[in-house]
N, C-alpha and C positions, 0 to 999 in steps of 0.2 A: 513508587509510578506516579501517583499524583503531585507529587513535589517534581518531578520531571516533565510532566502534563503542563504545571503552573510555569514552567521556564520558558515553554512556547513563547509568553506572552513578551518576554524580556528579548526573544530573538526579532519580535514582530515590532517591537517599539525600536529596537534599535537601527533595523533598517527601515522603519517608516511604514511598513505593509499594515493595510488596514484589511484585508482577506486573502484568503490563498485557498489553494487545492493541493491538499496533502496527498503523501504518498510515503507510504511507511511498511516496513518489512518486519514481522516477528515482533520482539517487543516494541518497536518503533511504533507500528501499528496499534498496539495495545494504546500506549503513550498518546497518539493523534485522537484516538476514539475518545480517550478521558478527556482530552482539551475538546473537541468537537460537543460534548455532551454538555460541559459547562459554558462554552463558548461560541454558541452555534452560529451567530451573527460574525463571527469572524472567519468561518471555515465556508469555502462556496461548494465543495465535495470533496470526496476522499476516495484513495484509491490503497487499499488496504491487503498487502500480501500474508496468508498465512497468520491471521490474526485469531488470537485467544480472546473471549471474551468473558471469561469464566475464572474464578480462583483456582487455584494447583489443587488436585487430588494428590491422594497419599501417596501413589506410586510416584508420581513426578515429585512430589515435596522431599521423598526419600532421595530419589536419584539424584537431584540437584544438591543437598545437602551433603550427599557423599561428594559429588564433584568439587564443591565448594571448599571442604572440608581437604581433598588433596591438593586441590590449588594453592592453597594456604601454607600446607606443610611439606609438600614436594613437588609442587610447581605442574607443569605441564607432563603428566604421567600417562602411558599410551591408554590408560581407562580411560582417561579425562579426554584425551583426543579422538579415541573411539566415538565416543560419547556425542562430543561436539559434532563427529562427521554425520552422525546419524540424526542428529537434530538439525540440520541444515538438509541432507539429503535425502534421508530416508534410508531402508534397508538395500543393502549389497551397494553402496557406493562404488567400490572398486570396479563393478560391472558398467559402469557410465563414464564419461567423458574422462579418460584419464588423466590427461592435460589438467583438467578443472581439477579434478580431487586432488591431484598432487599439488596443485598450487595451494588451494585450500588447506592440506595437509602441510607444506612448508610455512605458511601465514602463520598457522594456529601453535606451530612447534617454536617459531624464532621472533615472531613481531607481536605476541601477546604478553600482555604484563597480567602475569598469573594472578596477584593480589587484587589488582582494579576488575580481573574478572570474576574472581571470587565475589567481590562486594557486588556487582553489577548480577549476579544469579543472586544472591541473598535478596536484593530489592524484588527481584521479578517473581520470584517463589514466595514472596511474600504478598504480591498483589493482591487487592479485593475485586469481588466481581462488579462487571460494570451494571448490575441492577438494572437492564434494559429489558423491553420485553415489547413485543407486538400491542399487547393490552394494557401497559403500562407505558412509561416514559420510553422512550427509545430515540435515537438518533436521528436528528431532523434535517441532514443533509443527506444528497446522493451519495452512495456507497458503491462503488465496485469491488466485490469482496472475492481475490482471487487464491487458488490453490493449486499444488502440482499434485498427479495423481497417485505419484509415489512418495509424497511427504506424509510425514507421520502426523500432520496436524490437518488431516482432512476431516476429520470428526468435529476439531474444534472450530474451523470454518464454517461446517454445515451448522452447528448450535449457534454460533455467532450471527449464519443467516435468518434461521427461525427467529430470531429476536429484534431483526430490523423491519422496517416497514417496506411490504412486497412491491409498493409503488414506486420506491426510490431508490430501491437496491436490487443489485445483480450478482449472483453467483456461478461463477467461472471455475472450472479444473482443468487445468492444461495437462494432456497427455505425455507421459515418457520424459516425466521430470519430475524432481523433489523440492528443488530452489528455482522456482520458474524466471526469476530476475537472471539468473546467470548459464541455464540451461535451455530456458528459450526466448531468447530477448526477443525476437521478431515478432512471436506471436504476443508477447504480453505488449509489446509497443503497438502492435495492430490493436490489441484491445482497448490499449490508454487511448489509444488517438478514436477510437469508435467512440467510447465514452465521454470523452470532451466533446468530441462532434456532437452528440446527443443531448449535451447540456449546453449546446450554443457557442462554443468556443472555437470549434475549427470548423471551415467552409469545405465542404465535399469538391474543392476545386482541382483542375488537371494543373502542372505546373504553367502552362501558357495562360489560362484564367487566372492562376495568381497573379502572374507578374500583371496582369490586365487590371485585375481587381487594385492591385496596389499603386496602379500610376493614375486610373480614376479616383481614388480616395486620397491620394497625396495630392491632387488638382483640385479635390472638394466637389469631384462633380459627381451626380447619382446617375447610378444604372444598376441593372440587374443583372447579377452573373449564375448562371447555373440553377439546378432548382433547389429552390429555400434559400439562397444564399444572396442578401440584399445589400447593396452599397448603397450608404444614406449621404447626402450632402453633408458638408463639415468635415470630412477626412476620416480615418481610422481610429476606433477606439477598441479597450481592452477587453470590456468586462461583457459577461453573457449578457447583461441585462440590455447590451448596446442594440439599437434598432439597425445597426449595419449588418449582424449575421443573425438569420431565425431560423432552427433547426426545431421542428416540432415533434418529434420523436426520436427515441433512442432505438438505433438499430444493433444494439444486442438484446436478445430474447431474455427471457425470464433465467433460464438456466440455459448455459454452452457448455458443451465439450468438446473442445479443439483437438 
């Protein structure tokens, strides 16, 4: 997992990216958290879904090793498929969106390379603890920590949240879902927008004011548009450190259940 985190540097170098806002789900969230710990100057903020910050326990280790062995020897069996569905959707996935769960079952059955998945599972189950805490070193970047109420990873996100700086982190639990990105995309998108707005990246403007803002900034004119959104002379800039847009507080409270 640490090696995968280090590979993020190659992606940034290839595209010439100096800093970024990271969005990760599951293992991807763990990888981005590892990268932010070692390279905080390159990360502006993180949005992490179902993130785990500790190492695998004995029960998880046993399940993952069993599934990895089946994938290597017998391919995608029903036992592995059921575990993958539980890992993504939690209990009783068949009682949720039928089209979505069937699509995932079909994808896992037909499109996943069993050997590669086994190798990835072996890497994830050997992950080390992030070794962070509120009284020790922790993530120095703003974090939006999201989970679904039906997800099997709720407790992992609670543990992760307890190790973050409360002044720069927000924990959210979205109702009626286990996989927020797929089951509650509207709520997740709104939370993402508000988080970016709280960091000063998104202006709280109506579509009409956005058009006016773009015309003024493209023309290099100075004007004040809306509450807390300031357009400065010299055109638009992209960074939250820009004087163009200033949002003074995060509109998302400390813990929100949608």
